[in-house]
N, C-alpha and C positions, 0 to 999 in steps of 0.2 A: 883500149883508155886508157888514157898516160898515167905513167908512174908518176908522177904530181898529182894525182885526182885522188882525194882522197874517199875511199868508197865503205859504206857503214851499211850493216844490216840492225834495222830496226824493227819496233814496234810500238805503236800508240799514235795519238794526233797529233796532229803539228800544225802551225802559222808558219806563214810568208810575208814579210813585208819589205818595201825600199825605198826607194828616191824618198828620204823625209827631210832632207838638205838642210839641216841644223836650225837656224835661227827661223827659217823661210818656212816650218813645217805647219800645216793649217791645224791648229791648235783643234777646229771641231771636230775633222776627220780623224783626229788622231784617238780622239776621247770616243767616238764611234766604235772605232777598231779593239779601244782596249777595253770598252763595255762586252761588244762581241767575244772578246779573249776571255773575260769572266765567266761568260757564258759556256764557251766551248771546252775552256780547261784544256788548254793541249798539254802533250808530255814535252813537246819538242818545238822550240823557235827559230827563226833563220831572220837575220836582215840581210836586203840583197843588196844592199850598196848606196852609193850618195849618201851617209851618216849625217855628212858634212857638207857646205858649198866651197867655202873657199872661192869668194868669190875674189876678194884682194890678190888672189896667187896666180890667177887663170895670163895666161899669155893674152895681150893687147888690153888688160884692165886698165879704165880710164884712171885719172885722177881720183877723181869721187869714191872710184869701188876700190881702189889700193886705202881708199882711209874706213874700208867697210870691218870691224871689228872680228877680225878670227878668235880672238877669245870670247865673246859671246856666241857662236859660231858652234865649237866644241863643247862647249859648256851645255848647250841644246843638245846639242847631237848626245852626250852625257846623257845627261839627263831622261832623253827619250829610248838611251839603254837599258836605263834602271828600272823603266817600267817595264817594257815589253819581256826581258829576261826575269823579272822577279819571279822565285818561285820557280822556274823551270828545271826541270830536273833531268832533262834526256839531253839533246843534242843541244848548246850554242853558239848559233854560226854569224859570225858578221863578215859579210864579203867584200871586200871594197870597191868601189866603182870610181869613175873616171875623174869625179868631182875630187872625191877621200885622193888620188893619186896624186893630184897636185901637189899635199904637203911630201908624202914620200921621194917625189921627182926635185924637188926644191933641196933634201936631203943629200941627194946625189948628186944635181947638176948643179946648186944656187952657189952663190957667192960664199965668201966666207962666213960672214955675218947672217947670212941668208940659212946658211949649213945649219949653226947652231943653234939659230934658232926653230928652223925644223925639226932639229934632233931634240928637243925643249918639248915641242909638243907633242912628237910622237910620243917620247916616255910618257906624256901625259896621258894620250889614248891608251898605248899597249899595258899601262900600270892598271887603268881601271877594267880592262880587260882579262885580264891576268885576275884580277883581284875577283873579276865574276865566274871567271870560269869559261870565258866565250874567245871561241877559238877564229880566228881571222886567215882570209886566205887573200893576197893581191889582186890586182887588176887585173888581168891577164885571159887571156882566153882557152889557155891549156891547165896553167897552175891557179887560177882560180876558179875553180873548177871543183865540185864535190859531189858526190854521188850516193844517195841513200835508197837502197832497195832497187825500185828500176825507175829510180827519179834523179836528174841532174840538178841541183840550182848551182846560179851564177847571176851578177849583177846584169851583164846583157853587153854583146859587141855588134848591134847592127841597129841602124835608124830606120829602113826603110818603111813602106808601108805593110810591107811582107815580110816584116820583121820575125814572127811567131815562124810562119813557114819556112823563112831563111836559116834560123835555128835550127829546125829540125832537121834541114837537107847536112848541117853540119856537124850536129853530135849524135843524130842518128839515135837518138834516146826521149822517153819523157822527158819534159823538164820546163822550169818555172824560172823568169828571169821579170825583170822590170827594165831601165835605162830609158825608154823610149816616154816614159809617163803615159803612154796607151796602156789600155786594155782592154785585151783582145785573145780569143781561143784558135788554135790550129789544131787539124788533124791530118795527119799523114797515115797512109797505107803499110802497114809492117807486119810479118810473122811472129807468133800467132796467134798478133792482134792489131788494134790499131796504136799508134802513138801519138802525144796532144804536149804540145806547148801551151804554159799560160802566162801572157804577158800583163801581169800585176799590177799596172798603172802605177800612182805615185800616192805622197801624203804629203806633199808639199802644195804650196799657196799654188793658185792653179789659175792666175792669169796677171802672172808678172809686167811690170811696166814696159823691160826692156823688150820684149814681144808686144807690147800693143800696137803695132801697126800691121802684125803679120797675124796667118791665119793657124798657124802651128800650134798653136795651144788650145785651140780650140776643141783640138780631140784629146786633149789631157784629161783624163778621171780616177779620181781616186779609189782605190781597190787594192784588194792582199787576197790572198789566197790561204786554203786550209785542206787538211783532208787528214788519211788516217795511211802509216805504215801498218803492213803486216808481217804476220811470222812467215810467210811462205813468201817469205822477199819482193811480194809485190806492192800498191798502194793505189790511192785512190786521191786525184786532186779535184778542188774546184775554185773558180776564180769568184771573186765577192765583190762586185760595185757597191759603192753605197752612193 
C-alpha cells in the first residue's frame, strides 16, 4: 500500500456519496439521500469527489459555458457539504474528483489572473473544510485513496463498462468509488474471501442537455453506499440505488 494512502481502523456505520456536481445536484435525489441518512445515523461520512462542476474551467469550454457562475457552483457544493457532514463524529472525508481538480490545476498552471482567482476560491473551499473538520485528498490514483479497515475509498479512475472490475484488478482490495455515474457491483476471487467493488453512481441531474444526442447518460443512476466498519478491521458494504 502506498505511503500516501491514509489507513485508518474504525468501527461504526458509514455512508459514501459522490458526483454531486455543485449546482447540478439533483435536489430530489439528494433529499432522499438525506432522509436515508437521518434513519441510518452513520458515524462516518465520505464524499468521493466532484462536489463541484466547474464547467467554465474545462478545456474546450464554449463561450456560453465560460459564462456559467463558478460562485454559485461552489456555494451549492459547500451547502451540500454542510448537510451531509452535519453531526458526523467519526471520519469526514472529501476526495477531489476530476471536475474539482480543474480549479487546483488553474492555480498551478493558469495565467496570472487565473492563478489569483483559483487561489481565492481554493482558500474559500479549504477554509470551509478546515472549519468543519473535513479532510481532503487530491484527485490522484495513488495519493487520492484512503483505506478504512479493509475497504479503499476513492473518486475513481476509469470510465469503461468494466470500471468496477478494472478497479479491483488495480487495487486488490474491497473498494468504493464513483466517477462513471453508473451504479454497479463487481466481485473478484481472493483469499481468504472474495473482494468487491461498489460503483456508487451519482447525485447530479441525470439527463444533461450537452449529452442529449448520446446514449452514455442512459446508464447513469442515483445511488450511494452504506455499510459498517467492525472492530476486527473488517467491513461490510451495500450499494443503494434510488
